[in-house]
Wavefront OBJ file of the C-alpha trace (Angstrom):
o trace
v -40.716 -50.953 -17.228
v -42.923 -48.622 -19.470
v -44.930 -45.508 -19.301
v -47.522 -45.219 -21.955
v -50.177 -42.636 -22.793
v -53.536 -43.773 -24.493
v -54.797 -40.724 -26.347
v -58.225 -42.176 -27.105
v -59.113 -42.979 -23.300
v -56.916 -40.252 -21.786
v -54.969 -42.707 -19.731
v -51.316 -43.008 -18.413
v -50.271 -46.355 -17.624
v -46.994 -46.757 -15.672
v -45.613 -50.240 -15.364
v -42.801 -51.735 -13.377
v -42.217 -55.485 -13.097
v -44.954 -56.035 -10.609
v -46.863 -52.727 -10.345
v -49.380 -50.988 -12.473
v -49.916 -47.271 -11.850
v -52.768 -45.712 -13.716
v -54.022 -41.916 -14.144
v -56.843 -40.628 -16.147
v -57.473 -37.136 -17.390
v -61.288 -36.634 -16.695
v -63.638 -34.600 -18.788
v -63.333 -31.705 -16.516
v -59.541 -31.609 -16.840
v -58.919 -33.108 -13.334
v -56.167 -35.572 -13.286
v -57.355 -38.659 -11.098
v -55.640 -42.050 -10.047
v -57.294 -45.313 -11.398
v -55.079 -47.744 -9.828
v -51.980 -48.403 -7.585
v -51.092 -51.970 -6.934
v -50.745 -55.221 -8.840
v -49.884 -55.435 -12.385
v -52.857 -55.124 -14.949
v -51.501 -55.902 -18.289
v -54.718 -54.780 -20.203
v -55.579 -51.281 -20.215
v -59.146 -52.164 -20.982
v -59.422 -53.880 -17.660
v -58.528 -50.548 -15.660
v -61.316 -48.811 -13.857
v -62.293 -45.217 -15.240
v -61.836 -42.082 -13.424
v -65.287 -40.830 -14.329
v -66.595 -44.036 -12.556
v -64.798 -43.019 -9.215
v -66.042 -39.463 -9.501
v -69.885 -40.609 -9.935
v -69.194 -43.116 -7.263
v -68.051 -40.375 -4.739
v -70.538 -37.862 -5.738
v -73.414 -38.890 -3.604
v -74.680 -37.492 -0.286
v -72.146 -39.256 1.766
v -68.986 -38.104 -0.297
v -69.313 -35.437 -2.895
v -70.342 -32.780 -0.850
v -67.217 -33.337 1.393
v -64.871 -33.749 -1.567
v -66.024 -30.827 -4.043
v -65.445 -33.164 -6.767
v -61.796 -33.585 -6.122
v -61.961 -37.657 -5.440
v -58.633 -39.164 -6.078
v -57.042 -36.271 -7.713
v -53.474 -36.887 -8.213
v -52.083 -33.471 -7.086
v -55.051 -31.821 -5.539
v -54.928 -28.119 -4.885
v -56.865 -26.497 -1.714
v -60.411 -25.052 -2.608
v -63.694 -25.790 -3.523
v -65.650 -27.893 -1.121
v -62.569 -29.950 -0.156
v -61.726 -30.901 3.277
v -59.099 -33.585 3.145
v -55.320 -33.050 2.964
v -54.402 -30.810 -0.046
v -51.024 -31.147 -2.027
v -50.975 -27.540 -2.610
v -52.313 -24.611 -0.711
v -51.621 -20.949 -1.818
v -52.820 -17.326 -1.364
v -52.697 -14.976 -4.346
v -52.179 -11.166 -4.303
v -56.023 -10.394 -4.070
v -56.012 -12.827 -0.873
v -58.022 -15.807 -2.981
v -56.912 -19.172 -1.526
v -58.741 -21.380 -4.077
v -56.856 -23.521 -6.586
v -58.392 -25.463 -9.311
v -55.512 -27.355 -11.126
v -56.493 -29.023 -14.489
v -54.448 -30.889 -17.081
v -52.442 -28.768 -19.447
v -49.858 -30.828 -21.209
v -47.509 -33.824 -20.621
v -44.177 -35.456 -21.847
v -42.567 -38.822 -21.361
v -39.056 -39.487 -21.905
v -36.016 -41.944 -20.964
v -32.946 -41.264 -18.930
v -29.957 -43.526 -19.530
v -26.702 -43.231 -18.047
v -23.864 -44.982 -15.817
v -25.911 -44.318 -12.835
v -29.489 -44.552 -14.066
v -31.978 -46.172 -16.279
v -35.067 -44.653 -15.820
v -38.428 -43.363 -17.507
v -40.176 -40.160 -16.461
v -43.691 -38.820 -16.943
v -44.287 -34.983 -16.216
v -48.021 -34.121 -16.171
v -48.490 -30.246 -16.283
v -51.148 -28.760 -14.429
v -52.402 -25.293 -14.487
v -54.812 -23.299 -12.346
v -58.113 -22.206 -14.444
v -57.652 -18.471 -13.517
v -54.361 -17.725 -11.535
v -50.771 -17.917 -12.929
v -49.473 -20.918 -11.239
v -48.344 -24.304 -12.814
v -47.646 -27.689 -11.294
v -45.474 -30.358 -12.805
v -46.432 -33.613 -11.362
v -43.272 -35.936 -11.838
v -43.351 -39.707 -11.936
v -39.904 -41.563 -12.430
v -39.602 -45.413 -12.648
v -36.455 -47.480 -12.598
v -35.288 -50.608 -14.554
v -36.085 -53.635 -12.494
v -37.502 -51.651 -9.528
v -41.161 -51.803 -8.120
v -41.000 -48.274 -7.019
v -42.134 -44.949 -8.087
v -40.646 -41.587 -7.467
v -43.057 -38.757 -7.292
v -42.476 -35.092 -6.608
v -43.698 -31.851 -7.778
v -42.380 -28.365 -9.349
v -44.470 -25.484 -8.836
v -44.120 -22.015 -10.900
v -45.353 -18.687 -10.875
v -46.063 -18.056 -14.362
v -47.056 -14.484 -13.735
v -45.060 -11.319 -14.336
v -46.311 -8.924 -11.411
v -47.174 -10.574 -8.153
v -45.590 -13.179 -5.907
v -47.437 -16.218 -4.575
v -47.466 -17.225 -0.879
v -47.248 -20.907 -0.550
v -48.915 -22.245 2.667
v -48.624 -25.932 1.960
v -46.583 -27.755 -0.893
v -46.529 -31.702 -0.622
v -44.845 -34.047 -2.844
v -47.562 -36.545 -3.531
v -50.782 -38.241 -2.577
v -50.925 -42.261 -2.789
v -54.373 -43.848 -2.947
v -54.577 -47.441 -1.674
v -57.340 -49.411 -3.424
v -60.411 -50.015 -1.190
v -60.463 -52.846 1.143
v -62.512 -53.363 4.300
v -59.704 -52.744 6.796
v -56.331 -51.232 6.757
v -53.455 -51.354 9.251
v -50.646 -48.686 9.123
v -47.017 -49.526 10.048
v -44.629 -46.857 11.057
v -41.460 -46.303 13.157
v -41.170 -44.430 16.472
v -38.447 -44.513 19.156
v -36.102 -42.480 20.977
v -32.208 -42.587 21.830
v -31.193 -46.151 22.728
v -34.582 -47.455 21.666
v -34.602 -46.671 17.902
v -36.834 -47.476 15.132
v -39.585 -49.402 16.904
v -42.232 -50.869 14.802
v -45.855 -49.484 15.143
v -49.090 -50.773 14.035
v -52.360 -48.847 14.044
v -55.742 -50.141 12.636
v -57.314 -47.382 10.929
v -60.432 -45.955 11.377
v -62.527 -43.215 9.600
v -60.068 -40.500 10.625
v -56.544 -38.871 10.030
v -53.151 -39.924 11.389
v -50.288 -37.620 11.107
v -46.638 -38.787 11.252
v -44.370 -35.890 11.289
v -41.238 -34.220 12.579
v -41.203 -30.562 13.590
v -37.564 -30.870 14.956
v -35.753 -29.864 11.771
v -34.547 -33.279 11.393
v -35.505 -37.085 10.738
v -34.281 -39.430 13.227
v -35.013 -42.459 15.643
v -38.018 -40.758 16.956
v -39.418 -39.813 13.821
v -38.819 -41.488 10.330
v -40.663 -40.488 7.065
v -41.587 -44.040 6.117
v -44.910 -45.748 6.019
v -46.687 -49.130 5.265
v -50.319 -50.105 4.612
v -51.577 -53.629 4.598
v -55.183 -55.226 4.639
v -56.055 -55.302 8.325
v -52.817 -56.808 9.556
v -52.764 -59.909 7.012
v -49.432 -59.096 5.928
v -46.271 -60.505 7.719
v -42.451 -60.607 6.864
v -43.088 -63.382 4.554
v -46.174 -62.585 2.490
v -49.225 -60.340 1.909
v -50.329 -57.154 0.054
v -48.077 -54.224 1.367
v -48.130 -50.642 -0.112
v -45.383 -48.666 1.377
v -43.407 -45.439 0.724
v -40.577 -43.400 1.997
v -39.888 -39.263 1.943
v -36.480 -38.177 0.822
v -36.458 -35.342 3.224
v -34.440 -34.599 6.224
v -35.855 -31.400 7.565
v -39.423 -30.733 8.889
v -41.608 -33.468 7.306
v -45.370 -34.671 7.411
v -47.307 -37.683 6.313
v -51.115 -37.714 6.574
v -52.683 -41.170 6.465
v -56.661 -40.540 5.811
v -59.384 -42.909 5.651
v -62.700 -41.306 4.652
v -66.221 -42.438 5.048
v -66.210 -44.099 1.529
v -63.250 -46.532 2.826
v -60.887 -44.887 0.545
v -57.254 -44.402 2.117
v -55.198 -41.476 0.937
v -51.424 -40.951 2.164
v -50.239 -37.409 1.362
v -46.480 -36.474 2.166
v -43.886 -33.807 1.882
v -42.536 -30.781 3.703
v -44.243 -30.041 7.210
v -46.563 -26.978 6.604
v -46.083 -26.302 10.526
v -44.707 -22.638 10.643
v -44.115 -22.753 6.955
v -44.689 -20.000 4.308
v -42.567 -19.837 0.809
v -42.992 -16.542 -1.319
v -42.897 -17.658 -4.998
v -41.937 -14.592 -7.014
v -42.875 -14.001 -10.825
v -40.981 -16.415 -12.903
v -39.688 -18.617 -9.989
v -40.273 -22.221 -9.289
v -39.790 -24.426 -6.213
v -39.262 -28.308 -6.016
v -40.662 -30.404 -3.505
v -38.980 -33.584 -2.219
v -39.077 -36.977 -3.631
v -41.656 -39.209 -2.075
v -41.202 -42.904 -3.214
v -44.045 -45.480 -3.284
v -44.000 -48.964 -3.905
v -46.229 -52.222 -3.737
v -45.589 -55.872 -3.145
v -47.435 -59.062 -2.275
v -44.305 -60.443 -0.525
v -45.109 -58.925 2.873
v -42.874 -56.624 4.941
v -39.641 -58.280 4.155
v -40.058 -58.064 0.325
v -40.829 -54.239 0.736
v -37.581 -53.955 2.889
v -35.645 -55.610 0.067
v -37.219 -53.607 -2.628
v -36.142 -50.441 -0.662
v -32.757 -51.619 0.001
v -32.138 -52.667 -3.640
v -33.331 -49.359 -4.829
v -31.042 -47.538 -2.546
v -27.946 -49.498 -3.615
v -28.600 -49.254 -7.306
v -29.831 -45.675 -7.668
v -29.132 -43.441 -4.502
v -25.745 -44.711 -3.232
v -22.479 -43.847 -4.692
v -21.731 -46.634 -7.208
v -18.401 -47.233 -5.800
v -19.697 -48.064 -2.232
v -22.940 -49.540 -3.009
v -21.922 -53.263 -2.852
v -18.938 -53.371 -1.061
v -18.372 -54.432 2.847
v -18.276 -51.343 4.900
v -16.599 -51.182 8.377
v -18.919 -51.536 11.509
v -18.620 -49.304 14.381
v -19.632 -50.882 17.739
v -20.946 -48.378 20.239
v -20.265 -50.531 23.492
l 1 2 3 4 5 6 7 8 9 10 11 12 13 14 15 16 17 18 19 20 21 22 23 24 25 26 27 28 29 30 31 32 33 34 35 36 37 38 39 40 41 42 43 44 45 46 47 48 49 50 51 52 53 54 55 56 57 58 59 60 61 62 63 64 65 66 67 68 69 70 71 72 73 74 75 76 77 78 79 80 81 82 83 84 85 86 87 88 89 90 91 92 93 94 95 96 97 98 99 100 101 102 103 104 105 106 107 108 109 110 111 112 113 114 115 116 117 118 119 120 121 122 123 124 125 126 127 128 129 130 131 132 133 134 135 136 137 138 139 140 141 142 143 144 145 146 147 148 149 150 151 152 153 154 155 156 157 158 159 160 161 162 163 164 165 166 167 168 169 170 171 172 173 174 175 176 177 178 179 180 181 182 183 184 185 186 187 188 189 190 191 192 193 194 195 196 197 198 199 200 201 202 203 204 205 206 207 208 209 210 211 212 213 214 215 216 217 218 219 220 221 222 223 224 225 226 227 228 229 230 231 232 233 234 235 236 237 238 239 240 241 242 243 244 245 246 247 248 249 250 251 252 253 254 255 256 257 258 259 260 261 262 263 264 265 266 267 268 269 270 271 272 273 274 275 276 277 278 279 280 281 282 283 284 285 286 287 288 289 290 291 292 293 294 295 296 297 298 299 300 301 302 303 304 305 306 307 308 309 310 311 312 313 314 315 316 317 318 319 320 321 322 323 324
């Protein structure tokens, strides 16, 4: 595993055993996604964010995105009509955010319970006193990336009313067709596998009940038009670490780009961020595999045992209770 920053090209490259996740700081300061998928050993082989921006700036896309194509943590504002990561209202009733790169840091954390590397990219609004730490964490031997955000009011006088704060957006590489897999159900019919062939639309997975459960589970998987099965095929997947009201939006735009944004549900939501205060969003874990849905499940199971569960219980046999 490694996280590297290439100063000359303004690139961040996050590598797990079989995944490359790449980010670029564009000339206007916007931080955009370059790649989320299979390993790309050479940084020279990565696409460039400026290419993505110019490709999406035509009549069919640019006027609908406000130049915010593939932003890693996108604020609401400008001519942008997709799902934002952050939506806020300031004391003068302005509700426009233009988050640009401010600084970053990369560090390692090693202990008895974790062996990880962390990237924090700090974004700041161009006018108002708000900053966002976009956090990325990878673990030794794991093909997953944890992402979340820390939002700060850096002002000294006025509160900021947050209307929507998501944990992350994931961009799946462009393919002709996508199939979304998610879980539904009810009591006695828990965790049913549902599959949807995605069109140019938005699909919302959510819970407004205050809890996750059998009828609404904060997990998704996407493959190439139903080509993946339990034993093989490219699968992008993710799970939100949140048991309260949650929301995952899956959007396919007119340029065939798939964007998946998830976090706390913005339904009936408002948060007053006072001067000097900060708020942290839940972790949204994402991963990728060429081993199909079975391998995606095993990756998440290993991640849970090695880094989420109590160490003294992770690998022992647990009692089973049968509800007859």
